[in-house]
C-alpha positions as CSV (number, residue, x, y, z in Angstrom):
1,X,0.0,0.0,0.0
2,X,2.9,2.3,0.7
3,X,4.3,1.6,-2.7
4,X,0.9,2.7,-4.3
5,X,0.9,5.9,-2.3
6,X,4.5,6.7,-3.3
7,X,3.8,5.9,-6.9
8,X,0.7,8.1,-6.9
9,X,2.7,11.0,-5.5
10,X,5.5,10.5,-8.0
11,X,3.2,10.3,-11.0
12,X,1.4,13.4,-9.9
13,X,4.6,15.3,-9.3
14,X,6.1,14.1,-12.6
15,X,3.1,15.0,-14.7
16,X,2.8,18.4,-13.0
17,X,6.5,19.1,-13.6
18,X,6.1,18.2,-17.3
19,X,3.0,20.4,-17.5
20,X,4.9,23.3,-16.1
21,X,7.9,22.7,-18.2
22,X,5.8,22.6,-21.3
23,X,4.0,25.8,-20.3
24,X,7.3,27.6,-19.6
25,X,9.1,26.4,-22.7
26,X,6.5,25.9,-25.5
27,X,3.7,28.2,-24.7
28,X,5.6,31.2,-23.3
29,X,3.7,31.1,-20.0
30,X,6.8,31.9,-18.0
31,X,6.3,31.7,-14.2
32,X,9.1,31.8,-11.6
33,X,6.6,30.6,-9.0
34,X,5.4,27.3,-10.5
35,X,7.5,25.3,-8.1
36,X,5.7,26.8,-5.2
37,X,2.3,25.5,-6.4
38,X,3.9,22.2,-7.1
39,X,5.3,22.1,-3.6
40,X,2.0,23.2,-2.1
41,X,0.1,20.4,-3.7
42,X,2.7,17.8,-3.0
43,X,2.6,18.6,0.7
44,X,-1.2,18.6,0.7
45,X,-1.2,15.2,-1.0
46,X,1.3,13.7,1.5
47,X,-0.8,15.0,4.4
48,X,-4.0,13.6,2.9
49,X,-2.3,10.2,2.4
50,X,-1.2,10.2,6.0
51,X,-4.7,11.0,7.2
52,X,-6.1,8.2,5.0
53,X,-3.6,5.7,6.5
54,X,-4.7,6.8,10.1
55,X,-8.4,6.2,9.4
56,X,-8.7,2.5,8.5
57,X,-12.5,2.2,8.6
58,X,-13.9,2.0,5.1
59,X,-17.1,3.8,6.0
60,X,-15.4,7.0,7.0
61,X,-13.6,7.5,3.7
62,X,-16.4,9.4,2.1
63,X,-16.4,12.0,5.0
64,X,-12.7,12.2,4.9
65,X,-12.7,12.6,1.1
66,X,-15.2,15.4,1.3
67,X,-13.5,17.2,4.1
68,X,-10.1,17.0,2.5
69,X,-11.5,18.2,-0.8
70,X,-13.1,21.2,0.9
71,X,-10.0,22.0,2.9
72,X,-7.8,21.7,-0.2
73,X,-10.2,24.0,-2.1
74,X,-10.2,26.6,0.7
75,X,-6.4,26.6,1.1
76,X,-6.0,26.8,-2.7
77,X,-8.4,29.8,-2.9
78,X,-6.6,31.5,0.0
79,X,-3.2,31.0,-1.7
80,X,-4.5,32.4,-5.0
81,X,-5.9,35.5,-3.2
82,X,-2.6,36.0,-1.4
83,X,-0.7,35.8,-4.7
84,X,-3.2,38.1,-6.4
85,X,-2.4,40.8,-3.9
86,X,1.3,40.2,-3.6
87,X,2.3,39.5,-7.2
88,X,2.3,42.7,-9.2
89,X,3.0,41.0,-12.6
90,X,2.8,37.5,-13.7
91,X,-0.3,36.5,-11.7
92,X,-2.0,35.0,-14.8
93,X,0.9,32.7,-15.6
94,X,1.1,31.6,-12.0
95,X,-2.7,31.0,-12.0
96,X,-2.4,28.8,-15.1
97,X,0.3,26.7,-13.5
98,X,-1.6,26.5,-10.3
99,X,-4.9,25.3,-11.8
100,X,-3.1,22.7,-13.8
101,X,-1.4,21.4,-10.7
102,X,-4.7,21.4,-8.8
103,X,-6.4,19.3,-11.5
104,X,-3.6,16.8,-11.8
105,X,-3.1,16.3,-8.1
106,X,-6.9,16.0,-7.6
107,X,-7.2,13.4,-10.3
108,X,-4.4,11.3,-8.9
109,X,-5.6,11.7,-5.3
110,X,-9.1,10.5,-6.3
111,X,-7.5,7.6,-8.2
112,X,-5.4,6.6,-5.2
113,X,-8.4,6.8,-2.9
114,X,-10.6,4.7,-5.1
115,X,-7.8,2.0,-5.1
116,X,-7.5,2.3,-1.3
117,X,-11.2,2.0,-0.8
118,X,-11.3,-1.1,-3.0
119,X,-8.5,-2.8,-1.1
120,X,-10.0,-1.9,2.3
121,X,-13.4,-3.4,1.4
122,X,-11.8,-6.8,0.5
């Protein structure tokens, strides 16, 4: 199970890195802050995986999933608002990177959780 969680993190980080690299190099969406959003979502993903390991009851996963999604959304919105007021230029490029990372990490978190729920029910 630990190997699945590590692979889910590595795949999400790898695809997010490739996404940001392509945006920076091919589409001229240069952002110096892309690594901060990548770090933000990696830390959130690791924390959520630790929480899912602590809660072993299969019936509580729906509540934990909903709570973690809401908390991730609130923290992401707060970070975007902070960057909106602190970055004078380049907010749009940061936002494009941030949304891409948000989508990729959310997809792989859901994929990981569905695998985890299936194995806990067996």
